[in-house]
N, C-alpha and C positions, 0 to 999 in steps of 0.2 A: 504493500500500500504506500503510495506517494503522499506525503503530508506537506501541504503547502504552507509556506511561511509568509505568504502575501497578506497585505492588510485587508481589513473588512471591505473597504471601498473598492479595492482591486478585484476581490473575489465576487462581489455583487455585480460588477461590470462584466466580468468574464461569464458569469452564469446567465446574466441577461442576454448577452450576445449568443450564447449557446442555445438558449430557449428560443430566441427569435429566429435563429438559423434553422432550428428543427421545425418550428411551426410555420415558417414562411415557405409557401409552396414554390416560390421562385428561387430558393436556395437549395443547393445540393450538398449534403455533407455525409461522408461514408461512415459506416458503423464503427470502424476501427478508430476513426478520429473522435467520434462521440464517446466511445469507451475510454479513450485516453483522457479526455477532458473530465469525464465523470470521476475517474480515478484521482485526478488532480484537484478537482474543485468541490466534489460532493461532501467529503468529510469536513472540509474547512467551512463550507457554507452552513452546514448543520450546526457546527460548533460555534460559529460566529454570529449566528442569527440572534437578534436582540428583539424580544417581544415588545419592548417599549418604543421601538422605532416603527416607522411606516415604510413598507416596501412596495415596489411596483408589482403588478400582477404576475409578471414573469418569474420573479423570485418566489412568490407564494406558490405558483404552479410547480416550480422546481422542487421546493421543499415538500409539498404534498405528494408529488409523484415518487420522490425518493423514499419517503416514509412508507408508502404502500409497498414498494418493491423490496425494501430492506427488512420488512416484517419486524421481528423482535431482535434482529441483530444490531450490535453497536456499529456506528459508522466506520470504525477502524477495522471491523471484521469483514467488511464487504469487499469482495473481489468482483470488479466490473468486467466479467467475461461477456461473450457475445449474447448468451442466453439471457443474462440479467439485464444487459443493455437493451435488448429487444423488448423485454417486459417494461422497462422504464419508458421507452419510446411509445409503446402501446398505451401506457397510462397517461403520459404527457399529452399525447395526441387527442385525448378526450377533451382537452381545452381548445381544440382547433376552432370551434365555433365562436369562442370568445376572443380569438387572437386579434381581430380588427378593432374591437371595442376600445381598448386603451389607446390605440393609435388614433382613432377618430376623436376620442375625448381630448387627447393632447392637441390635435389640430384645432378643435373648437376653442379650447382654452387659449391657444396662441393667437387665434383670430380675435378673441376678446381683448387680449393683451395688446395686439396690434392696433385695434381701434382706440384703446385707451391712450397709448403712447402717441398715436397720430394726433389726437385731440390735444394732448399735452404739448407736443412740439409745435403744433399749429399756433397755439396761443403765443408762445415766445417768438416764433418766426414772423408773426404778423403784428404783435404788440410793440416790438422794439425795432429800431432802425438797424441795429446790428447786435449780434451776440457772438461770443467766443465759445466754440464747442471743443471740448477735450474728451478723448476716449482712451481709457486705460483698461488693460486686462490684468486682473489680480489673481495670482496663483500661489501655490505652495512649491517650494524648491523640491525637485524630484527626490533628493536624498532624505527629505523629511516628511514625505506624504504619509508614511506609516505612523507618524506621530500626531497627525491631524485628522480626526474623524469628523463626521458630519456635525456633531454637537460643538466641537471646538471651532470648526470653520464658521458655523453659524454665529458663534459668540464673537469671532473676529469681525464678521460682517456687521453685526449689531453695534460694535464699538465704532466702526467706520461711519455708520449711518448717524450715530450720535454726533460725531465730529462734523458731518455734513450739515446737520441741523444748527450747530452753533455758529457756523459761518465765520470762523476765525482762521488766522494764518493763511494757508493756501486755499482755504474755502471762503475767504472774504470776497464779497461782491458776487457770490454764487446765486444765480437766479433760480436754477432748477437742476434736477438730477433724475436719472433713471438707472436701474440695475437689473441684471438677470443672472441667476445662479445656474450653473451647468456642471455636468460631470463628464469627463473625457470618455470617448467611445472605446478607446483602446486600453488605457492604463487606469481609468477610473479617477483621474485627478480632478479634484474639486476646484472650480474657478468662478470668477465673477467678471462679467462685462459691465463696465461702469461708464456712463455718459454724463458729463457735467456741462452745464450751460451757464456761462459767466456773463456779466455785464460787459459788453463790448466797448463801452466808453471808459471803463476802468482798467481793462486788461488787454494786452496784445501778445504777451509772451506765452503762447499756448504750449510750446515744447517745455518751457521752464515749469509751467504749472503741472503738466503731466508728470514730470519727474518728481516734483514736490509732493504730489498726491501719492505717487508710487512709494516714496520714502516714508510717508505716513503709514502706508500699509505694512512696510517692512518693520516699522517701529511697533505697530499694533500686534503683529505676529511674533515679535521678539526675534526677528531675523529668520524665522522659518519661511516667510513669504518672499515672493519676487513679483515682478510686474513687467508688462510690455507697454511702453508709451507709444500709442498709435500716432501721436502728433510729432514724432521725430521726422527730420527732414526727408530722409529717403522714402519713408512710408508715404508721406504726403505728396512727394514728387511723383511717385509711381501712379497714384490715383489722379493727380492733377493732369498727367499726360493722357490718362484715359478719359478725362472729362467727368470723373465721378467723385472728385474731392468734396467731402461733406463735413469736414472738421476744420478747425481754425476759425478765422473770422468769416462770419456769414452775414451778408447784407440783405436786408428786407427787400430792396429794390432789384436784386439779382435773382431772377427765377431759377437759373441753373443751380446756384449755390443753395437756394432754399430747397429745391427738389433733392439735391444730393444729401443735404443735412437730414432731411426726412428719411431718406433711404438708410442713412447711417444709423439713425435711431431705430428703425424697423428691423435692423439686423438682430436686435435683442429679442425679437419675438417671431422667429421663423418656424412655421409648422414642419418644415422638412428637417428640423434638427431633433427629431424624435430620439435617436440613439444617444444624443447628448443630454437628454433630460436627467434629472436626479433619479437615481435608482433607489435611494434610501433617503429618508428625511425625518425630521422631528414632527410630532403631531401638530397639525395646523400651521406648519411652516410654509412661508411664501417663497416662491422661486423667482418672482418678478415684482417690481414695484417702481413707483416714481414719487418725486417730492411734491410739494404743494405748489400752487400757482402764486407767483410773486412778481 
């Protein structure tokens, strides 16, 4: 029996991908590959499962199917040979009729989020002659992801949101903000897409502000975190050449800038990012939100 030493977040991501591949009629995965992944992840998923957390349907289906197949055996006693793997597949496939439901629910929720952020952005882009938009991706350093579970990450995000509300330091003259929490499709890394809307009459140095906000994140996480400043010169230059630059200074009387800024904000709420949704969360935890109108 192979015992995984991967973190809880990595295991739930791998299990979610396995279940999705099995139940998705468009994906072909051979029995040997499934058996190998069950050997690697099943014991870890059962041992790491936390009843105080909320999991996606895929994780619940996996756990339920595994328990039925394993009978009264302990997880470390199970050998995933072809016969037991076939039994697992037969059991898991009973959820086939439910497979599209969470996908459709996610798409509907993202559509509602898109409508919300569209209204929110439209207010600032039409109310003020110019705004300075900053985009930062907040992450955890790869070497430390095993130290940051969903509860810890959520605490970090709450600390950041409190600082946003105080509007001091690098958040001074902040007019609005929006954020979206996601989980990597491959390694399960928790991350946050953050969009900040500053008073364009008070600020011009968007690259500087992006770095300052990133450093706030590093401080909040006690150096476990890292960030990507989308307002760096090379990133902006690439989008500018494509005619899609929607960050930096955005002028109300420039239709292309306004359109691009709106598209930048809508990136936070894309229905096609289903595999990057949170696979595990705290009860009543939100994965998307925006600030007040000011």
